[in-house]
VMD Tcl script that draws the C-alpha trace (Angstrom):
set ca {
  {8.12 -10.82 -24.60}
  {5.42 -13.45 -24.09}
  {2.02 -12.29 -22.91}
  {1.87 -11.82 -19.15}
  {-0.48 -14.26 -17.43}
  {0.94 -14.48 -13.91}
  {2.48 -11.93 -11.55}
  {4.58 -12.80 -8.51}
  {3.76 -10.47 -5.61}
  {6.49 -9.60 -3.10}
  {4.39 -10.39 -0.05}
  {3.34 -13.24 2.22}
  {0.00 -11.60 3.00}
  {-3.14 -13.32 1.71}
  {-5.16 -10.13 2.25}
  {-2.78 -8.29 -0.06}
  {-3.06 -11.07 -2.65}
  {-6.86 -10.66 -2.57}
  {-6.60 -6.90 -3.02}
  {-4.15 -7.15 -5.92}
  {-6.22 -9.90 -7.54}
  {-9.06 -7.39 -7.73}
  {-6.82 -4.64 -9.10}
  {-5.06 -6.92 -11.62}
  {-8.09 -9.07 -12.45}
  {-6.73 -10.26 -15.81}
  {-3.74 -11.92 -14.14}
  {-3.11 -14.71 -11.66}
  {-1.44 -13.24 -8.57}
  {1.05 -15.61 -6.96}
  {2.82 -15.35 -3.61}
  {6.41 -16.60 -3.14}
  {5.13 -19.47 -0.98}
  {3.09 -20.75 -3.95}
  {6.38 -21.42 -5.71}
  {8.25 -22.75 -2.68}
  {10.21 -19.54 -2.23}
  {10.95 -17.99 1.14}
  {10.82 -14.22 1.05}
  {11.63 -11.65 3.68}
  {13.63 -8.47 3.28}
  {14.35 -5.38 5.33}
  {12.47 -2.29 4.17}
  {14.91 0.44 5.10}
  {14.28 2.97 2.34}
  {13.55 6.64 2.94}
  {10.53 6.73 0.61}
  {7.70 4.43 -0.41}
  {9.29 4.01 -3.83}
  {12.62 3.08 -2.23}
  {10.94 0.30 -0.26}
  {8.94 -1.00 -3.22}
  {12.15 -1.18 -5.28}
  {13.98 -2.96 -2.45}
  {11.27 -5.63 -2.22}
  {10.86 -6.06 -5.97}
  {14.59 -6.43 -6.60}
  {15.06 -8.82 -3.67}
  {12.33 -11.14 -4.93}
  {13.40 -10.86 -8.58}
  {16.91 -11.97 -7.55}
  {15.34 -15.20 -6.25}
  {12.76 -15.74 -8.98}
  {14.45 -14.49 -12.18}
  {14.85 -18.00 -13.60}
  {11.10 -18.60 -13.38}
  {10.36 -15.96 -16.00}
  {7.42 -14.49 -14.06}
  {7.10 -10.70 -13.64}
  {7.59 -9.53 -10.06}
  {5.53 -6.82 -8.40}
  {6.01 -5.06 -5.06}
  {4.30 -2.18 -3.34}
  {4.78 0.04 -0.35}
  {2.23 2.44 1.00}
  {1.32 4.48 4.01}
  {-0.24 7.57 5.47}
  {1.33 11.01 5.65}
  {0.04 13.62 8.10}
  {2.11 16.81 7.60}
  {1.22 18.06 11.12}
  {2.96 14.97 12.55}
  {6.27 14.94 10.65}
  {8.37 11.81 10.86}
  {5.78 9.77 12.76}
  {4.01 8.12 9.82}
  {5.13 7.95 6.18}
  {7.40 4.93 5.71}
  {6.93 4.27 9.44}
  {3.13 4.01 9.09}
  {2.99 0.31 10.05}
  {5.14 0.99 13.14}
  {3.29 4.11 14.26}
  {3.10 4.28 18.06}
  {5.58 1.43 18.60}
  {9.17 1.70 19.75}
  {11.76 -0.15 17.66}
  {11.69 -3.81 18.60}
  {8.39 -3.59 20.47}
  {5.14 -5.27 19.30}
  {3.06 -3.37 16.77}
  {-0.13 -1.71 17.92}
  {-3.43 -3.00 16.54}
  {-5.15 -0.97 13.80}
  {-7.71 0.28 16.31}
  {-4.96 1.34 18.75}
  {-3.12 3.23 15.99}
  {-6.30 4.97 14.91}
  {-7.13 6.03 18.46}
  {-3.58 7.27 19.02}
  {-3.74 9.32 15.82}
  {-7.06 10.87 16.88}
  {-5.61 11.77 20.31}
  {-2.47 13.33 18.82}
  {-4.57 15.63 16.63}
  {-7.12 16.49 19.32}
  {-7.55 20.25 19.72}
  {-5.48 21.08 16.65}
  {-6.91 23.34 13.90}
  {-8.69 21.62 11.01}
  {-5.84 22.30 8.59}
  {-3.61 20.12 10.77}
  {-5.93 17.18 10.10}
  {-4.98 17.15 6.41}
  {-3.52 13.80 5.34}
  {-2.66 11.82 2.24}
  {-2.39 8.10 1.51}
  {0.52 7.28 -0.83}
  {1.25 4.06 -2.70}
  {4.28 3.07 -4.78}
  {4.12 0.01 -7.05}
  {7.10 -1.47 -8.89}
  {6.78 -4.09 -11.64}
  {9.90 -5.87 -12.91}
  {9.34 -7.62 -16.25}
  {13.07 -8.23 -16.72}
  {16.34 -6.56 -15.77}
  {15.87 -3.90 -18.45}
  {12.12 -3.34 -18.12}
  {11.07 -1.92 -14.77}
  {7.92 0.13 -14.32}
  {7.16 2.33 -11.32}
  {4.10 4.30 -10.30}
  {3.48 6.48 -7.25}
  {-0.04 7.78 -6.59}
  {-1.94 9.38 -3.74}
  {-5.39 9.89 -2.24}
  {-5.77 13.23 -0.43}
  {-8.01 13.59 2.59}
  {-8.12 14.39 6.29}
  {-8.19 12.60 9.63}
  {-11.63 12.26 11.21}
  {-12.41 13.06 14.84}
  {-13.59 9.48 15.44}
  {-13.48 6.14 13.65}
  {-16.18 5.60 11.04}
  {-18.64 2.78 11.70}
  {-18.24 1.18 8.27}
  {-16.96 -2.37 7.97}
  {-15.02 -1.84 4.76}
  {-11.33 -1.19 4.46}
  {-8.62 -1.87 7.01}
  {-5.76 -0.14 8.79}
  {-6.27 3.62 8.90}
  {-9.31 3.57 6.57}
  {-11.84 4.18 9.41}
  {-10.21 7.50 10.37}
  {-9.39 8.70 6.84}
  {-11.91 10.89 5.04}
  {-11.19 10.64 1.31}
  {-11.74 14.02 -0.34}
  {-12.59 12.57 -3.76}
  {-15.06 10.00 -2.38}
  {-16.59 12.41 0.14}
  {-16.57 9.88 2.98}
  {-14.35 7.63 5.08}
  {-12.47 4.93 3.18}
  {-14.08 2.41 5.54}
  {-17.53 3.24 4.14}
  {-16.61 2.33 0.56}
  {-17.18 -1.17 -0.86}
  {-14.05 -2.84 -2.32}
  {-14.85 -2.05 -5.95}
  {-15.68 1.57 -5.24}
  {-12.71 2.05 -2.94}
  {-10.38 1.08 -5.77}
  {-11.64 4.06 -7.78}
  {-10.34 6.51 -5.19}
  {-7.59 4.73 -3.29}
  {-3.89 5.41 -3.68}
  {-3.32 1.72 -4.46}
  {-6.09 1.61 -7.06}
  {-4.67 4.65 -8.85}
  {-1.11 3.26 -8.83}
  {-2.34 -0.12 -10.09}
  {-4.14 1.50 -13.03}
  {-0.98 3.40 -13.92}
  {1.04 0.16 -13.96}
  {-1.63 -1.62 -16.01}
  {-1.49 1.08 -18.68}
  {2.26 0.62 -18.94}
  {2.33 -3.17 -19.20}
  {-0.56 -3.28 -21.68}
  {1.01 -0.80 -24.11}
}
mol new
graphics top color blue
foreach p $ca { graphics top sphere $p radius 0.5 }
foreach p [lrange $ca 0 end-1] q [lrange $ca 1 end] { graphics top cylinder $p $q radius 0.2 }
display resetview
């Protein structure tokens, strides 16, 4: 197979492109819109890996003739003390089906309230990320990684990160994800770990 120079990311999110461009710095990260492709698919899997595979396969079906590897990810937060409320539903946490999504700040405040008064062990949490890379129909790489931590009692004041980062204390970093600069966050984050696993596979 020819050397990989470009990767097509199964997303329409410029923020995600920026993040993956940092993680896969030796490659040009393209979005479907860059190639005139429309992309939207229903993520109805039961696990993060299920959803990453759904997105990767859906985009590869559209882009196979272009000969560009396709990559997709799915990630979220798991809080064992709140079963079924986060996980693959992380983005929809606090919202009824069909209703508008809450803002990141609203989700963080809701999470803090739901854990208020609970013992410290119930604040344990883990970020999980699944990444799927399709090089061709017979070469598909998958990686699932995690970042263990706990939910803080209030949002951190740092300006880094996004989503649940301000309320997530990363055990390995020793602070909230929101307090870590981009480059340092990638050392500890679930997405950074999964990306490094994929990079090892495609560079072998």
